[in-house]
N, C-alpha and C positions, 0 to 999 in steps of 0.2 A: 180494678186494682186489687191485688192480693192483700188480704188482711194480714196482720202481724202473726196470727196463729197459723195461717196457711204457709207463710214464709218459713216459720220455725219448723212446721211439719216437713217441708221440703228439705231443709238443712239438717234437721236432727231426727226426722222420722216421727210418725204419729204416736209412737209410744215413749216420747221423750220425757214425760212426767211420771212414768211408772217406776216404782222401786225395783231393785234387782230381783227380789223374790216374787214380784207380781207377774201374773200371766200376760204374755205378750198378745197383742191383738192378732186376730186370725183372719184378716181381710184377704180375700182372694182377688185375682185380677178380673174375674168375671162377676164380682159383686156389683150391685146396682149403684153403690156409692162411689165407684171408681169412674173417672173420666175416660170414656172410650176413645175420644179424640186424642188424648194424651198417650194412650196405649199405641195409637197408630203413628205417633211421631211427636206431635205437639198440640197444645190446646190453643186455638185461635184467639181465645179471650185474653191470652197473655201477650199477644203481639201489639195491641193498640192502646194499652193503658194510657190515660191522660192525653189522648189525641182526639180529633174530630170523628175518628172511626171507632172509638171505644165501644166494645161489645158488652161491657159490664163484667162483673166478677163471675168466675166459675165456682160453683159450690161443691163440685165433685173433687175426689181425691186425685192428686197428681203425685205419683210415687214411681221413681226410676226403677226400683227393684221389682215392682209389680209389672212394669213394662217389659223388663227382661224375662220375667217368668212367662208372660204372655208370648213373647217371641220364641221361647224355647218349648212351648207347649205344643202338643199334637194338633191343637185346634187353631193354631196360628193361621190367620187369613182365611178361616173357614166359617167365621161367625157373622160375617157381613159388616164388621166394624169399618173396614177399609172402604167399602162401598158407600156407607153412610158418611164417612169422613170426606170422601171425594165429592159427594153431592153437596155437602155443606160448604166446602171450599169453592166449588163451582158457583154456588149461590152468592158467595162473597165477591168472587170475580165478576159475576154478572152485574152486581150493584156498582162496583167501581168502574166497570165499562160504561154503564149508563151515565155515571158522573163525568167520565172523559168525553162522551158524546155531547153532554150538556155544555161542557167547557168549550169544546170546539164550536158549538152552535152560538154560544155567547160571543166569542171572539169574532166569528164570521159576521154576526149581526152588527157588531160594533164597527167592523171594517166597512160593511156595506153602507152604514149610516154616514161614515166619514167620507166615503167615495161619492155618495149621492148628494152630500152637502145639505141634507135634510135638517129640519129644526131640531137640534138636540137640546140639552139642558141650557146652553148659553142663549139659544134662540128664544126659549121660553122666558128667560130672565129679561131679554130685551123687550118682550111684550109687556111684562110686568112693570118695567121701568117706564115705558111709554104711558101706561095707565096711571101710574103714580104721578108722573109729570103733569098730566092733564088735570088730575085732582088738585095738585098743588096750585096750578095756575088758576083754577076755578076758585079755590079758597082765597087766593091773594086778591082776586077781584072782589069777593064778598067782604074781605077785611077792609079794603079801601072804601067800600060803600058804607060799612059800619062806622069807620072812622069819620067819614064826612057827615054822618048822622049823629055823631057825638056818642055813639054806643061803644065806649072805650073798653069796658070790661069784656063784652062779648068778642070784640076784636082781639083782645089779648088771649082769650081762651082759644080762639081759632088759630092764633099764631103758634101756640104750643102744638096743636095738631099738625100744622104745617112743618114744624121742626121735626116731629116724629116721622112724618112721611119722607122728609128729606134724608133722615138717617137711614130709613129702610131702603130708599133708592140708592144711597151711597153704598150700602152693604151689597145690594144686588149688582151694582156696577163693578165691584171688586171680585165678585164670584166667578165670572166667566174665565178669567185667567187661570184660576185653580182647576176648573172643570176641563179646560182645554189642555192643561198640563197633564191631567189624569188620562184624558183620552189619548194624548200622544204617547203616554207610557203604556196604555193598554194595547196600542197597536204593536208594541214590541213584546207582548206577552205570548207565551206558548203554554200548552197543556202537557203535563208529564204523562206519558203513555203508560206508566206503571201504576201510579196512585191517583192521578187526576188533579194534582195540585197545579196552581198557576205559577209559572216561572217567568222570570225576566230574561229575555234573549240577550246573550252577551253579559250576563251578570258575573260578578267577581267569582273566581274559582272557589274561594273559601266558602261562599254561600251555596254554591252548587254542591260542594262536598258535604256541607251540613245537611242539605236536602237529601242527598243520596244515602247518607248514614242515619237519617231520621227514622223513627219508629214506623211511621206510616208507610214510607217508601219501602223500607226493608221488609216490613210485614207483608205487603202485597207482592213483593218480589219472591218472598219465600213461599207464599201461597201458590203463585203461578208455577214455580219450579216443582213444588210438591204435587200439583195436579198432573203435570207432565210425567213425573216419576211414577205416580200411582197408575196412570193409564198404561205406561210401559210395563209395570210390574203385573198389572192385571192381565195384560195380553200374554205375558210370559207364563203366568199360571194357567191360563186357558190352553195355550199351546202345549204345555207340559202334560196337562191332563189328557189332551187329545192324543199325544204320542203314546202315553201310558196305556190308554184304552185300545189303541191300534195294535200295540204289542201283545195285548191279551187275546186278540182275535186269532 
């Protein structure tokens, strides 16, 4: 997330605190303190602030005037900035593509378990319930024996344990319906092919629109389109140089 100082720098310039008679800063676009990604179009760190894909703050200078100066300079697209920018964006796309594959794998596994009817979470709960029932029955037998022997205090102590076990069994008995409901909902999930988020199939249009307009989705959509644009631009530059060299022959 941008700091207050960085936001003011972008809105008012880095020299906002200087008096009129003070010398203005003389930062050039090729200065090490300038964000080269920003010069190429945008800084990816600004795309995902406060999302699960947050890249952290960029400490470099983001200045629109410096970007314009770079674009007008004779060294535009000759410093390798665009190549580095493309590689970084491709690495971000590779990461989200891995997330998308993991999402598909998770849904496929869930679907396979549903179809196979294998022991899922509810099946495990049934096993625990059976174990608790057997413990309760054994304790009840012991309590009856203690009562017949006149050991009332020991019997009362064991009764408390029985009540605790019964409460635990009741809780487990009510859990399967919740799990089954979640599993049924998960069957209706799909993976967003742009940002890797899980979406509900047939969800309300308002929530779909909120997702499409969200920072994470729009950020990865922008990265993807920029990667394609940079590839085309790079090919154009290569072809232009080739034609130029052929004309010199």
